[in-house]
N, CA, C and O of each residue as an XYZ file, in Angstrom:
600
protein
N     -25.513    -61.298    -42.161
C     -25.932    -60.467    -43.311
C     -26.853    -59.460    -43.136
O     -27.923    -59.705    -42.578
N     -26.577    -58.342    -43.545
C     -27.403    -56.948    -43.643
C     -28.400    -56.944    -44.371
O     -28.530    -57.805    -45.240
N     -29.319    -55.974    -44.171
C     -30.500    -55.641    -45.149
C     -29.928    -55.257    -46.353
O     -30.106    -56.085    -47.247
N     -29.281    -54.244    -46.675
C     -28.535    -54.081    -48.015
C     -28.146    -55.283    -48.957
O     -28.649    -55.538    -50.052
N     -27.271    -55.884    -48.385
C     -26.503    -56.943    -49.077
C     -27.473    -58.202    -49.516
O     -27.299    -58.863    -50.540
N     -28.552    -58.418    -48.533
C     -29.426    -59.299    -48.947
C     -30.639    -58.672    -49.957
O     -31.389    -59.492    -50.486
N     -30.791    -57.571    -50.166
C     -31.401    -57.060    -51.403
C     -31.443    -57.666    -52.506
O     -32.488    -58.187    -52.894
N     -30.195    -57.710    -53.278
C     -30.234    -58.531    -54.477
C     -30.566    -59.562    -54.413
O     -31.225    -60.027    -55.343
N     -30.226    -60.397    -53.214
C     -30.645    -61.981    -53.059
C     -32.114    -62.086    -53.096
O     -32.630    -62.871    -53.891
N     -32.795    -61.406    -52.354
C     -34.221    -61.217    -52.177
C     -35.061    -61.065    -53.495
O     -36.155    -61.600    -53.674
N     -34.312    -60.154    -54.514
C     -34.914    -59.998    -55.769
C     -35.033    -60.994    -56.429
O     -36.123    -61.389    -56.842
N     -33.702    -61.690    -56.686
C     -33.177    -62.669    -57.651
C     -34.294    -63.682    -56.850
O     -35.247    -63.861    -57.608
N     -34.473    -64.393    -55.569
C     -35.214    -65.179    -55.167
C     -36.836    -64.965    -55.654
O     -37.541    -65.940    -55.914
N     -37.286    -63.699    -55.734
C     -38.571    -63.671    -55.874
C     -38.689    -63.957    -57.375
O     -39.823    -64.052    -57.847
N     -37.484    -64.121    -58.267
C     -37.957    -64.428    -59.623
C     -38.110    -66.254    -59.772
O     -38.764    -66.940    -60.558
N     -37.540    -66.481    -59.069
C     -37.290    -68.110    -58.747
C     -38.716    -68.776    -58.763
O     -39.732    -68.121    -58.533
N     -38.724    -69.845    -58.991
C     -39.881    -70.485    -58.520
C     -39.355    -70.993    -57.032
O     -38.234    -71.226    -56.578
N     -40.806    -71.057    -56.445
C     -40.537    -71.396    -55.027
C     -39.955    -69.836    -54.149
O     -39.125    -69.795    -53.240
N     -40.575    -68.861    -54.671
C     -39.892    -67.634    -54.108
C     -40.086    -67.511    -52.681
O     -39.198    -67.132    -51.917
N     -41.379    -67.869    -52.293
C     -41.519    -67.447    -51.026
C     -40.878    -68.509    -49.984
O     -40.731    -68.007    -48.870
N     -40.518    -69.682    -50.071
C     -39.522    -70.370    -49.599
C     -38.355    -70.014    -49.230
O     -37.772    -70.143    -48.153
N     -37.939    -69.374    -50.585
C     -36.350    -69.154    -50.377
C     -36.496    -67.748    -49.601
O     -35.676    -67.478    -48.723
N     -37.429    -66.944    -49.886
C     -37.354    -65.370    -48.916
C     -37.651    -65.872    -47.673
O     -36.926    -65.358    -46.822
N     -38.543    -66.790    -47.164
C     -38.899    -67.161    -45.706
C     -37.615    -67.721    -45.242
O     -37.129    -67.295    -44.194
N     -36.976    -68.707    -45.982
C     -35.268    -68.975    -45.482
C     -34.647    -68.247    -45.311
O     -33.998    -68.356    -44.270
N     -34.404    -67.042    -46.155
C     -33.485    -66.329    -46.163
C     -33.580    -65.106    -44.933
O     -32.677    -64.501    -44.356
N     -34.936    -65.030    -44.809
C     -35.502    -63.885    -43.561
C     -35.207    -64.967    -42.372
O     -34.832    -64.298    -41.409
N     -35.215    -66.161    -42.077
C     -35.154    -66.884    -40.889
C     -33.586    -66.984    -40.680
O     -33.056    -66.884    -39.574
N     -32.837    -67.212    -41.983
C     -31.179    -66.987    -41.540
C     -30.857    -65.593    -41.201
O     -29.971    -65.425    -40.363
N     -31.390    -64.643    -41.677
C     -31.303    -63.341    -41.342
C     -32.006    -62.994    -39.599
O     -31.402    -62.390    -38.713
N     -32.946    -63.386    -39.532
C     -33.478    -63.346    -37.926
C     -32.603    -64.260    -36.881
O     -32.448    -64.033    -35.681
N     -32.050    -65.397    -37.676
C     -31.076    -66.446    -36.679
C     -29.784    -65.245    -36.332
O     -29.449    -64.671    -35.296
N     -29.327    -65.211    -37.610
C     -27.872    -64.008    -37.429
C     -28.148    -62.987    -36.530
O     -27.502    -62.825    -35.495
N     -29.242    -62.168    -36.942
C     -29.557    -61.119    -35.762
C     -29.762    -61.396    -34.331
O     -29.366    -60.664    -33.423
N     -30.480    -62.624    -34.173
C     -30.412    -63.546    -32.853
C     -29.325    -63.483    -32.245
O     -29.128    -62.923    -31.167
N     -28.345    -64.214    -33.089
C     -27.289    -64.685    -32.551
C     -26.474    -63.560    -32.168
O     -26.037    -63.518    -31.018
N     -26.197    -62.569    -33.060
C     -25.354    -61.371    -32.763
C     -25.982    -60.640    -31.636
O     -25.216    -59.841    -31.099
N     -27.039    -60.698    -31.195
C     -27.960    -59.883    -30.409
C     -27.666    -60.793    -28.838
O     -27.768    -60.386    -27.681
N     -27.356    -61.865    -29.258
C     -27.224    -63.044    -27.936
C     -25.999    -62.944    -27.860
O     -25.666    -62.964    -26.675
N     -24.776    -62.800    -28.836
C     -23.545    -62.452    -28.550
C     -22.906    -61.312    -27.932
O     -21.805    -61.311    -27.381
N     -23.896    -60.104    -28.113
C     -23.683    -58.917    -27.467
C     -24.321    -58.981    -26.424
O     -23.866    -58.129    -25.661
N     -25.311    -59.648    -25.868
C     -25.700    -59.664    -24.754
C     -24.798    -60.505    -23.551
O     -24.664    -60.167    -22.375
N     -24.305    -61.547    -24.146
C     -23.258    -62.272    -23.239
C     -22.104    -61.366    -23.076
O     -21.452    -61.376    -22.032
N     -21.782    -60.462    -24.212
C     -20.216    -59.392    -23.637
C     -20.823    -58.544    -23.094
O     -20.087    -57.622    -22.744
N     -22.412    -58.336    -22.714
C     -22.597    -56.825    -21.966
C     -22.775    -57.655    -20.740
O     -22.349    -56.946    -19.828
N     -23.191    -58.809    -20.235
C     -23.140    -59.874    -19.134
C     -21.562    -59.872    -18.446
O     -21.257    -59.491    -17.316
N     -20.716    -60.398    -19.459
C     -19.350    -60.580    -19.061
C     -18.940    -59.230    -18.416
O     -18.462    -59.332    -17.286
N     -19.047    -57.945    -18.954
C     -18.652    -56.872    -18.710
C     -19.122    -56.341    -17.275
O     -18.458    -55.741    -16.430
N     -20.573    -56.772    -17.248
C     -21.157    -55.982    -15.910
C     -20.868    -57.287    -14.648
O     -21.149    -57.111    -13.463
N     -20.399    -58.287    -15.072
C     -19.732    -59.213    -14.137
C     -18.274    -58.930    -13.706
O     -17.858    -59.134    -12.565
N     -17.391    -58.343    -14.933
C     -16.174    -57.859    -14.201
C     -16.420    -56.893    -13.494
O     -15.749    -56.715    -12.477
N     -17.327    -56.120    -13.807
C     -18.006    -54.695    -13.320
C     -18.525    -54.908    -11.591
O     -18.381    -54.166    -10.620
N     -19.043    -55.986    -11.710
C     -19.734    -56.299    -10.128
C     -18.599    -56.863     -9.475
O     -18.538    -56.569     -8.282
N     -17.406    -57.807    -10.039
C     -16.668    -58.082     -9.252
C     -15.654    -57.285     -8.604
O     -15.335    -57.404     -7.421
N     -15.003    -56.207     -9.689
C     -14.547    -54.953     -9.224
C     -14.972    -53.997     -8.326
O     -14.271    -53.273     -7.619
N     -16.333    -54.056     -8.417
C     -17.167    -53.067     -6.999
C     -16.848    -54.009     -6.113
O     -16.176    -53.439     -5.254
N     -16.955    -55.096     -5.858
C     -16.956    -56.062     -4.646
C     -15.557    -56.027     -3.852
O     -15.352    -56.010     -2.639
N     -14.711    -56.022     -4.879
C     -13.138    -55.283     -4.062
C     -13.073    -54.611     -4.082
O     -11.963    -54.395     -3.596
N     -13.676    -53.373     -4.448
C     -13.403    -51.761     -4.140
C     -14.065    -51.976     -2.625
O     -13.506    -51.749     -1.552
N     -15.307    -52.437     -2.823
C     -16.135    -52.158     -1.415
C     -15.196    -53.071     -0.138
O     -15.036    -52.675      1.017
N     -14.732    -54.195     -0.648
C     -13.974    -54.680      0.340
C     -12.598    -53.705      0.503
O     -12.396    -53.287      1.643
N     -12.033    -53.474     -0.119
C     -11.026    -52.498      0.323
C     -11.622    -51.449      1.274
O     -11.369    -51.460      2.479
N     -12.507    -50.447      0.627
C     -13.088    -49.551      1.590
C     -13.479    -49.713      2.829
O     -13.321    -48.897      3.736
N     -14.280    -51.335      2.943
C     -14.381    -51.927      4.259
C     -13.358    -51.971      4.968
O     -13.425    -51.558      6.126
N     -12.072    -52.516      4.411
C     -10.728    -52.738      5.219
C     -10.098    -51.306      5.692
O      -9.265    -51.140      6.583
N     -10.646    -50.422      4.954
C      -9.800    -48.881      5.366
C     -10.512    -48.488      6.358
O     -10.123    -47.821      7.317
N     -11.890    -49.011      6.092
C     -12.537    -48.293      7.397
C     -12.402    -48.876      8.530
O     -12.246    -48.222      9.561
N     -12.436    -49.987      8.516
C     -12.034    -50.678      9.956
C     -10.717    -50.145     10.308
O     -10.443    -49.741     11.438
N      -9.848    -50.153      9.246
C      -8.301    -49.717     10.217
C      -8.541    -48.365     10.468
O      -8.090    -48.029     11.563
N      -9.074    -47.493      9.864
C      -9.968    -46.009     10.485
C     -10.208    -46.385     11.984
O      -9.673    -45.972     13.013
N     -11.202    -47.317     11.761
C     -12.062    -47.260     12.987
C     -11.115    -47.438     14.185
O     -11.150    -46.581     15.069
N     -10.089    -48.705     14.311
C      -9.177    -49.504     15.014
C      -7.869    -47.931     15.148
O      -7.298    -47.586     16.183
N      -7.755    -47.400     14.026
C      -6.477    -46.397     14.675
C      -7.495    -45.512     15.402
O      -7.255    -45.582     16.608
N      -8.580    -44.673     15.139
C      -9.191    -43.947     15.807
C      -9.624    -44.418     17.518
O      -9.694    -43.671     18.494
N      -9.869    -45.896     17.449
C      -9.883    -46.452     18.763
C      -8.501    -46.289     19.818
O      -8.437    -45.824     20.956
N      -7.469    -46.861     18.952
C      -6.300    -46.631     19.679
C      -5.818    -45.378     19.784
O      -4.866    -45.146     20.530
N      -6.428    -44.389     19.034
C      -5.722    -42.941     19.500
C      -6.361    -42.720     20.391
O      -5.801    -41.920     21.141
N      -7.684    -43.156     20.855
C      -8.598    -42.639     22.046
C      -8.017    -43.353     23.433
O      -8.138    -42.843     24.547
N      -7.367    -44.622     23.165
C      -6.970    -45.342     24.100
C      -5.669    -44.700     24.426
O      -5.513    -44.348     25.595
N      -4.583    -44.464     23.457
C      -3.481    -43.620     23.748
C      -3.408    -42.401     24.577
O      -2.667    -42.026     25.485
N      -4.657    -41.802     23.822
C      -4.568    -40.219     24.868
C      -5.502    -40.341     26.086
O      -5.417    -39.380     26.850
N      -6.235    -41.150     26.386
C      -6.346    -41.727     27.617
C      -5.601    -41.814     28.569
O      -5.736    -41.249     29.655
N      -4.394    -42.838     28.091
C      -3.260    -43.031     28.773
C      -2.413    -41.958     29.185
O      -1.893    -41.844     30.294
N      -2.280    -40.936     27.912
C      -1.418    -40.078     28.438
C      -2.240    -39.136     29.447
O      -1.583    -38.609     30.344
N      -3.851    -38.834     29.368
C      -4.409    -38.116     30.204
C      -4.009    -38.525     31.682
O      -3.733    -37.699     32.553
N      -4.010    -39.966     31.870
C      -4.058    -40.575     33.098
C      -2.558    -40.368     33.633
O      -2.237    -40.416     34.820
N      -1.763    -40.146     32.634
C      -0.348    -40.201     33.066
C      -0.012    -38.698     33.512
O       0.556    -38.446     34.575
N      -0.384    -37.814     32.674
C      -0.782    -36.083     33.250
C      -1.509    -36.033     34.334
O      -1.291    -34.994     34.956
N      -2.329    -36.760     34.854
C      -2.808    -36.468     36.066
C      -2.006    -36.728     37.088
O      -1.686    -36.010     38.036
N      -1.566    -38.329     36.691
C      -1.012    -38.652     38.061
C       0.662    -37.815     37.992
O       1.361    -37.932     38.998
N       1.102    -37.178     37.047
C       2.051    -36.339     37.358
C       1.884    -35.003     38.061
O       2.803    -34.527     38.728
N       0.775    -34.432     37.920
C       0.098    -33.410     38.330
C      -0.480    -33.745     39.879
O      -0.546    -32.820     40.689
N      -0.926    -35.212     40.283
C      -1.077    -35.304     41.574
C       0.121    -35.545     42.348
O       0.057    -35.290     43.551
N       1.162    -35.977     41.886
C       2.610    -36.426     42.450
C       3.420    -34.877     42.552
O       4.175    -34.651     43.497
N       3.208    -34.014     41.643
C       3.390    -32.892     41.908
C       2.700    -32.128     43.086
O       3.464    -31.604     43.897
N       1.579    -32.019     43.252
C       0.632    -31.589     44.246
C       1.029    -32.260     45.657
O       1.273    -31.580     46.654
N       1.065    -33.541     45.633
C       1.708    -34.230     46.812
C       3.087    -33.575     47.249
O       3.313    -33.412     48.448
N       4.167    -33.134     46.118
C       5.405    -33.197     46.449
C       5.045    -31.671     47.207
O       5.454    -31.554     48.363
N       4.424    -30.703     46.701
C       4.294    -29.429     47.040
C       3.657    -29.221     48.358
O       3.853    -28.234     49.068
N       2.796    -30.327     48.668
C       1.763    -30.183     50.018
C       2.899    -30.883     51.192
O       2.721    -30.685     52.394
N       4.175    -31.787     50.635
C       4.914    -31.845     51.604
C       5.881    -30.864     51.816
O       6.254    -30.691     52.976
N       6.300    -30.272     51.031
C       7.348    -29.012     51.041
C       6.730    -27.728     51.983
O       7.397    -27.127     52.826
N       5.284    -27.442     51.643
C       4.874    -26.613     52.218
C       4.531    -27.108     53.775
O       4.463    -26.213     54.617
N       4.330    -28.370     54.165
C       4.468    -28.949     55.697
C       5.543    -28.629     56.028
O       5.581    -27.657     56.782
N       6.503    -29.094     55.742
C       7.967    -28.686     56.136
C       8.400    -27.512     56.316
O       9.294    -27.320     57.140
N       7.814    -26.401     55.527
C       8.379    -25.483     55.645
C       7.503    -24.724     56.757
O       7.975    -23.906     57.547
N       6.066    -25.143     56.695
C       5.628    -24.509     58.270
C       6.048    -25.315     59.463
O       5.909    -24.892     60.611
N       6.567    -26.490     59.172
C       7.002    -26.933     60.607
C       8.511    -26.295     60.848
O       8.872    -26.141     62.014
N       9.311    -25.958     59.875
C      10.476    -25.242     60.332
C      10.155    -23.733     60.725
O      10.763    -23.201     61.653
N       9.056    -22.971     59.899
C       8.339    -21.679     60.577
C       8.269    -21.944     62.023
O       8.778    -21.249     62.902
N       7.561    -23.059     62.182
C       6.591    -23.012     63.606
C       8.121    -23.427     64.882
O       8.190    -23.194     66.089
N       8.978    -23.989     64.095
C       9.832    -24.487     65.263
C      11.017    -22.926     65.460
O      11.516    -22.498     66.501
N      11.132    -22.492     64.296
C      11.752    -21.043     64.571
C      11.170    -20.039     65.340
O      11.797    -19.384     66.173
N       9.513    -19.842     64.981
C       8.697    -19.167     65.888
C       8.894    -19.625     67.417
O       9.176    -18.777     68.264
N       8.768    -20.730     67.696
C       8.923    -21.349     68.729
C      10.395    -20.791     69.854
O      10.422    -20.242     70.956
N      11.431    -21.248     68.942
C      12.690    -20.529     69.333
C      12.902    -19.238     69.505
O      13.746    -18.999     70.369
N      12.424    -18.309     68.977
C      12.058    -16.745     68.964
C      11.272    -16.772     70.052
O      11.770    -16.012     70.883
N      10.328    -17.252     70.445
C       9.404    -16.833     71.292
C      10.464    -16.974     72.846
O      10.716    -16.065     73.636
N      10.980    -18.583     72.912
C      11.496    -18.919     73.912
C      12.898    -17.915     74.379
O      13.079    -17.562     75.544
N      13.843    -17.537     73.203
C      14.494    -16.379     73.104
C      13.851    -15.087     73.619
O      14.464    -14.538     74.535
N      12.824    -14.558     73.229
C      12.263    -13.586     73.531
C      12.006    -13.448     75.381
O      12.521    -12.577     76.081
N      11.075    -14.564     75.872
C      10.706    -15.139     77.094
C      12.332    -14.840     78.031
O      12.472    -14.072     78.983
N      13.223    -15.570     77.496
C      14.440    -15.460     78.356
C      14.987    -14.282     78.375
O      15.513    -13.881     79.412
N      14.961    -13.438     77.119
C      15.258    -12.066     77.544
C      14.666    -11.218     78.140
O      15.264    -10.303     78.706
N      13.476    -11.327     78.142
C      12.261    -10.823     79.179
C      12.897    -10.893     80.636
O      13.150     -9.987     81.431
N      13.114    -12.598     80.741
C      13.319    -12.981     82.207
C      14.692    -12.157     82.647
O      14.769    -11.452     83.653
N      15.597    -12.351     81.838
C      16.818    -11.617     82.478
C      16.604     -9.911     82.429
O      17.395     -9.193     83.041
N      15.946     -9.575     81.978
C      15.717     -7.878     81.636
C      15.208     -7.840     83.354
O      15.977     -7.419     84.218
N      13.748     -8.366     83.692
C      13.130     -8.427     84.748
C      14.132     -8.915     85.754
O      13.795     -8.301     86.766
N      15.074     -9.591     86.043
C      16.163    -10.181     86.974
C      17.091     -8.958     87.054
O      17.408     -8.589     88.185
N      17.613     -8.214     85.883
C      18.380     -7.116     85.785
C      17.625     -6.266     86.742
O      18.126     -5.940     87.819
N      16.075     -5.788     86.270
C      15.821     -4.692     87.028
C      15.548     -5.096     88.461
O      15.488     -4.075     89.147
N      15.353     -6.221     89.194
C      14.958     -6.398     90.430
C      16.772     -6.416     91.109
O      17.003     -6.238     92.304
N      17.529     -6.587     90.390
C      18.790     -6.805     90.917
C      19.035     -5.071     91.272
O      19.333     -4.646     92.388
N      18.839     -4.262     90.094
C      19.044     -2.830     90.427
C      18.334     -2.252     91.510
O      18.786     -1.462     92.339
N      16.766     -2.877     91.411
C      16.171     -2.081     92.435
C      16.960     -2.568     93.997
O      17.131     -1.771     94.919
N      17.319     -3.834     94.034
C      17.599     -4.174     95.635
C      19.063     -3.721     95.468
O      19.675     -3.831     96.531
N      19.663     -3.336     94.648
C      21.215     -2.657     94.827
C      21.081     -1.205     95.395
O      21.754     -0.531     96.174
N      19.908     -1.000     94.667
C      19.368      0.726     95.071
C      19.140      0.477     96.357
O      19.947      1.083     97.063
N      18.311     -0.218     97.005
C      17.500     -0.055     98.123
C      18.960     -0.245     98.959
O      19.240      0.709     99.685
N      19.939     -1.388     98.938
C      20.903     -1.419     99.633
C      21.942     -0.315    100.102
O      22.576     -0.139    101.143
N      21.825      0.487     98.644
C      22.860      1.337     98.565
C      22.288      2.789     99.452
O      22.983      3.696     99.911
N      21.034      2.660     99.491
C      19.976      3.934    100.077
C      20.037      3.542    101.425
O      20.353      4.361    102.289
N      19.751      2.307    101.710
C      19.273      1.783    103.124
C      20.211      1.811    104.367
O      19.912      1.247    105.420
N      21.328      2.483    104.182
C      22.688      2.707    104.887
C      23.406      1.482    104.947
O      24.268      1.472    105.825
N      23.306      0.495    104.301
C      24.276     -0.771    104.110
C      24.891     -0.090    102.611
O      24.383      0.121    101.510
N      26.276      0.128    103.213
C      27.223      0.704    102.371
C      27.979     -0.389    101.789
O      28.358     -1.020    102.776
N      28.492     -1.077    100.570
C      29.026     -2.229    100.060
C      30.252     -1.610    100.557
O      30.628     -0.468    100.823
N      30.758     -2.846    100.585
C      32.486     -2.770    101.183
C      32.716     -2.472    102.699
O      33.848     -2.380    103.175
N      31.511     -2.319    103.465
C      31.785     -2.251    105.059
C      31.210     -2.732    105.911
O      31.575     -2.565    107.074
């Protein structure tokens, strides 16, 4: 009952005997209705707030799971990057070792070639020296009176 619709009843009740009792009873009824409406509205508000709290909890749980998933994904990405770095480092180490081996082989081949060239040069020098000695000897023999063929 609202204040406007209660006014004619209040007026009529005042004219009656025991008007105060009736007025008091009407006021009590009106207050009880208002209290009941307020309680209903409070219950409705509490229910809405509870629903919102539950929705917020669910949202918080979803956000937490997503954050955990993101953290896990970042951790896995870091591990994968570390693993890839190790693989790349191993490849570089292997390539470095291969190049060192190739360099050592080439140095060995060059050293062998150089030794062979030195040996060839020394042999050539020895032959040249022998030829020079032979020519000197021949020259001595031919000028010393000994003639070849006699």
